[in-house]
N, C-alpha and C positions, 0 to 999 in steps of 0.2 A: 755780450748783445751786437747781435748784427747791425748794420747801419737802419735796417727797415723793421726791426723787431721791438716790440712793446714788450715791457716787462711788469710783474705785478709782483709787488710783496705782500704776502698775504699768509694766514693760516687758514689750513686745508679744514678745519672742524668748524669754523666760524661762517655763520650766514653771511655776514656784510663781505666776506671776501668770496661766498660761495655765489653771490650775485653775479660777480666780474667773471668768474668761470662759467657760469650759464649761459651769462649774454655772449661771451666771445664764440662758445660752442654754437648758439644761434645764427650769429654773424659769422661764421666761419673765420674767426680771425685767430691768426696765429701770434703768440706770445710766449715768454720765458718765464716762468713761475719760482718766485724765490721765496721756499718757505720760513717763516721768521714764527719763533717759539716767544710769544708775549710773556708766557710764566716765568721764563728766563731772562725778561729784562731785554731782550733783544730790541724792541721797538724805543729803548731809552740810552741806547748808546750814540755817543758824539756823533759818530759816522750817521747813524739813521734819523736822529734829530736835526742833522744838516739838511736832511732830505724832505724830512717833516717836523717842522717845528712843534706840533701837537703829540708826536710820539703814537700814532695809532695807523692802524692799518684796517683796509685794504690800501696800498699807495701805488700809483700808475707812474711809470717813468716813462715816458716818449720819447722816440728815437732821436727827437733833438735835443735830448738831455733834462727839457723840463719836467718837473713834477708835479701829480694832481692827486690829490687825498680826496677821502670822502666817497662813502660807496656808492651815493646816489647821484652825485656831483661824475661820477666817473661813468656810470650807466649813462648819465644824460650825454656826455663828451662821445661816448664810442657810438653810441645808438642815434645821434644826431644825424638826420637826413635818410635813414635806413626805414624800414617796414615798421620796427619795433618803437619808434617815434616821430609819427606823420599825422598829416590831418590839419584843419586849422586852426587858428590860435586858440580857438575856445577849446575844442578837441586836444591840443597839447598841455592847455593849461590844466583841465581836468586829468591829465595822466599826471603831472606835477603836483596836483591835489592831494592824490592817493600816494605819492613818494612822500610830501611832508607829513602825512597822516602817519605813515610807516615809520618817520623818525620822531615823531612827537607823542603819537598816542599808541603805538603798537609798540617799536622795538626798546623803549625803555622798561616795558614789564614783561614781554614775553621772551627778547633775546637775555634780559639780564636774570630772568630767571633759569633761563638754559643755563648761563653762563656759573650760577652758583651753585647749580646741582652737578652739572656734566664736567667743568673745569675743576670746581673747588672742591667737589667730591660730597655736595648735600652735608655739609656740617652742621652738628646741632646748634650751633652759634650762627646759623644762617635762616634758621627756619622762620623767625621772627619776621626779616627782611623779605623772604620769600614769601611769607603770608599777605604782606602788605602790598604785594605787585598782583595778588590774584583779582582782584574786583576790577582794577582799569585793565589789564591783560584780557579778561573774559569780555568787558566791555568792548574792545577793540575787537575782538572775534564776532562778538553779537554784529556790530557793525559791518562787519565784513559778509556775514550770513546773509543780513539783509538785502546787501549790495548786490550779492552773487545769486540772489534769488530773483531778482528783475533782469538780469543779462549773465551772459558767459564769461566775461571778463571784469576786472575790475573797473575800468574806466570805459567800458562798452562791449563791442561784439568782437574785439579782436585783440589778440594777445600783444602785450607791449610791456615795456620797462616795469612800468607799475605792477605788474603782474609779478615781474622777476623779484622786484624790491619786497612785496608783501610774500611772496612764497618763500622766500628764503629762510625768515625764522616761523613762517607758519607752520610748514610742513614738519619741523621738528617740536613744535611746542610742547608735544608731552614729554619730552626730555627734559622740559622745565616743570612738569607737573600738569599740564592743562590735558583736559579731557576732550581731545577733537571729535571723539566718537557722536558728541552732542551735535555737532554741524553738518547736515545732510549737505547742503550747497556750497561750504568750504571742500568738502569730502570730492566732489563731482569736480571742482575748479582744479584741485591738485591734481585730480586723473588726468583731466585733460590736458595738463602742461607736462605730467610725466610721459603721456603718449606722443608728445612731439618728436619728429624723427631727430633732431639734435640734441634731445634733452639729455643731459649727464648730472648722474646724482651726487650729492655730497658725500665726501669721505666720510666714513663711518667712525674713523679714531681718529 
């Protein structure tokens, strides 16, 4: 790693890790990507746990040797002071509100369903657990649909890190069994994001 380069430890198929790739592309930030295989236990090695005792990705390594885990904390850190996190204190709090919503009311149901289906192979023994997540996952999508019926982006009229946080797993929610075709406003919002000049897609495999 060069003295001025960020390093990101992540899984290219992970929505939480994709958040960082999308943000870095939006802000034209250079970084080094270190692919991590969570199914092979690479986040549980002594070396990785020394960097992040919680044993999770994404993990951001700063040029000065410090480490920052948690996807939404990384979004906040990298976007602070940019056009993707600006406005008065209330406007910034609204952005954070939707990022907290993503972690508490969205990701545990939509992302976990996708993990069980895409990563672990949609096994029969997981069907009950997947079914248990359906109602709460659809509730999160219903709330987003309502919000996006009032404005073009999650916290107002401009694209910001709240949109990145929620887009990451929403746009692949169908991979966890959610029917996205039900949601006209979410579909239009996702299309607006895809059409941004610096948009990069998530890795398909």
